[in-house]
N, C-alpha and C positions, 0 to 999 in steps of 0.2 A: 410858381409856387407862389413869389413875392405881387405877381400880377393878379391870382386869384385873391389872395389875402385882401390887395387893395381894391379889390372890386367886391369884395361879398361883406351880406350884413344878416343877421338873425330876425327870424320875424313869429312870435306866439300870436295865436289867434285862439284867447280864451285862457281860464288861469291853469287848465291841467290839458290846454294841446301840447302837442311834440313838435321843439322848434323848425321853420325852414330855411334854409341856406339861398340867398338870392345871391347869381351871380350875374354882374354885367358883361356883356359882350364886348372883348376886346378890340375886334374888326368893327361891330356894331352899338355904339356904345348907348343909342336908345335902344336897345333889346334887354330885357330881364328872363334868364334861366332861373328857377326854383328846384332846390334838391326836400324830396321831405323826409328829412332825417328820421331814422329810427333810431334813436340815442335816448338815453336818459334824460331827464327834464334839466337836470343839472351840468349837463355839459356845456360848456364853451364855446363861444364863436370860433375862437382859437382851435380847441379839438376838432370843431365840424370841418373849418378850414383847411386843419390836417387832413384828416379823412378824407374830404374830399379831393384834395391834390393826389393824393399816393393813389384813389382808382383809378385815374387816369393813367399812370405808370404802369400800375398790376395788369391792369385790362387789357393796354396796346402790349406787354406783354403773352400773355395768354394768349392773345387773337391773333398775332404776328404771327406763330408758327402752327400752320395746320399739315397735316401730311400730303397732301397734293402738291400744293405749294411750293413745299419743301424738297419733294422731289424732284419736281418740273425745275425749280433754280438748277439744284446739283444737277441735272441731264444738262442744262443749261451751261453752267460754268464745267464740267466737262470736258467739253467740246471745243476742238482749237481751234479759233476764229480764221486761222490761214486754208484750214481743210474744209470746214463746214458753214455753212450761210443759215440761220436759223430765220425761220419763218412761225409768228406766233402767230393764233388765231388763236383769240379768248372768249370767242363768243360763234357759237354756231349757228344759233338761228337765226344766221344773214344770211344764211340760204348757200348754197353754193356758187353762186352768185359773188357774195360776199368774200369768200375764199378765194376763187379764181383773183379778183377783184388785191386780194390782198396777198398774194403771191406775184403777179406781174408790179404792184406799185414798192415790196419789198426787194424784188429784183430791177427798181431803177425803170420800170415801164410805164408808159401809158396806157393804161385798162380800156380795151374797145369797147362799143356800146351792144353791139349785138351779143349774146350770151354762148353763140354756137362759138363766134369768132373769138370770144374773150375767152371759153375754154382750150378754142387750138391755140390761143396766144399767150397761155398758161403754161402750158404742157409745152410750148418751143424754149419759155424763159427756162424756166427747170432744166431742161436740157442743156441751154446754152450753156447756163451758171455752171455744168461739168464739163462742156465741153472745151468753151472758150477762157473759161476764169478757174478752171482745176479743183473748186469748190463742189462738195457734197451737201444740196439744200436740202435741210429736217425740218419738215414741215411737222409744226406742235400745234393740235388741233383739242384745247380743252375743251369740259363737259361735252365730251364726245356724247355721251349715253343720250342727250337729246337729237341725236342726228337721226332721221330717218332711213329705211330698207331704199329708197332708192338714191338721199346724199351718200349712203355709204358706198353702194353699189359706182355713183359718180367718180368717187377718189380709188376705188379698184381699178376704174378705166383711166386715170389719169398716169398709173404703175405703168400702162401699155405704152413701151417703147422699143424701134427697132425691131418689128414684128417680134413683141414682147420676149425679145434676146435678154435684155437687162432695164433695168430700173434705173434714172437717172437721180432719183432724191427716196430720202427715208420719213416715213412718216412714223409718227407717233399720236395714236390718239389714244388721249387723257379722260378718263371719265367712272360713272360709277361703278356699283358690281353688275346692275342691269345692263352695262355695256356687254358685260361678258356673254351674258345669259343670250341676248341679242344676237350676238356673232354665232351663237350657236345653230340659228336658223337655217331652214335648207335653203332659203333666197340668196341667203351670204355665204353658199359654202363658197364659192369661185374667190371670195376675198378671206375668207379666213385660212384657206390654204397658202395664203401669200405672207399670212404674221408668220414671222422667225422664232419671235419672243414675244411671252404671254406672260404678265406679273400680275398678283392683286394683293396690295400691302393686307399684311394680318393687321389685326386692332393690336394697339400696346397690353403687353402682360401687367399682372401690378408691379413688376418690380420698375418695368417702364415708364406707367401710370405716377407711382412713386419719384421717380427721378424727372418724369417732366413738366411736375409741379416745382421739385426744389429747383428747378435751370429757369424757370421764368420766374420765380422767387429771387435768386440770384442772381437776376438782371435786374429787376426792381429792388434793388439795393438790401436787402433781406436776407443775413446770410445766419443766422439762428432757425431753431424749429418751430416753424407756424403751423403746421398739421401733424396732429400727432398719426400714429401708425395704425388706431381701430379707423379713425377719421379718412386718413388714405385708401384705410381696405374695403371701406364704405362706398368714398367716391370711387371705387373703382370698381367695385361688384354693380352697383348701378351706373353708370354708364357704359360699362362694356367694354372699358377699353377706347372706346371711339375718342378723339382730342376734343372735337367742339363740343361734347356732352360734358369730358371734364371739365372745360374752360367757364361753363354753365353752374356748373353745382360749385367748385372752389369758388367760383366769382360771389355765388349766395351764400354760402358758408363762411367765408371770411366778413358778409354783410352781419349775419346769426350772428358771430362771435363776437363784433364789437358789440351790439345792439345787446346782448346779456355780459358785456363789460369783462367778455374772457381776454385770455395775455394769451389765449393758443384756440385753435380750430380743432376741437373735439369731437369724436361719435355724435353727441347730440346737436352740436350744432350741425354738423353735416345732414341729418335726420331732419331738423328745420328746414336747411336749404331745399332738400329732395323734394321735400311738403311743398314749398314755393316753387319751385320747378317743372314737379309733376301734377301738378295742382289739377284737376278738372271743373269745366264749371257747372 
């Protein structure tokens, strides 16, 4: 906050123009960033700096907690490192070569050049982790809904080991709901039959949405009520309980409430925010 205060100034263009907050980059002093301040004309520089500084804390809190990220971290944290070796692939668009490469390098190997040899090397590395070190590799593939049928089937082929009598590793496919639908395609029947656990995260209930908002505001240092009950209810109905949508509408609601000089985000402020976030050209 002190750095922001020291590097900020307010600019007004025209007699009735809204103030602009100019912020000098700490890491690149020659660069200036400008905020168009939707605030009353009588707002002081200190107020603008204070609100701009609070924005980053609140936005970071709202954006940091997302369902898939939370589930992924929770799954990793629950695994005993003495029994499991986690291999995380964040981007499936690198294809099977990228996945094989990640498996081999994660298990301290040097990837081979030719794809066929690399696939065999990855399979052998997974088996060796179990047979020689006694740890089960847990391969986590994020954004798995982006995998095509050939790539998903290639993952199934990795599970073939010792004449298909056992599987030397566990696979966790994480993706959007379209992944579940794709797995029901006939061409992927063999892979679908190998899946032992399948779970789709539901959207948040109204109570969970209220708790979600309260939790992040608490982390940001706000203990008192900032969103009215009717605002939370409208926010939940509009967002359908989807965390990212809750984030966007809640943030815009805070801006709308400040612009209207309100001490609390009410239903009116939330409706204004919904108009902004759902506006069409």
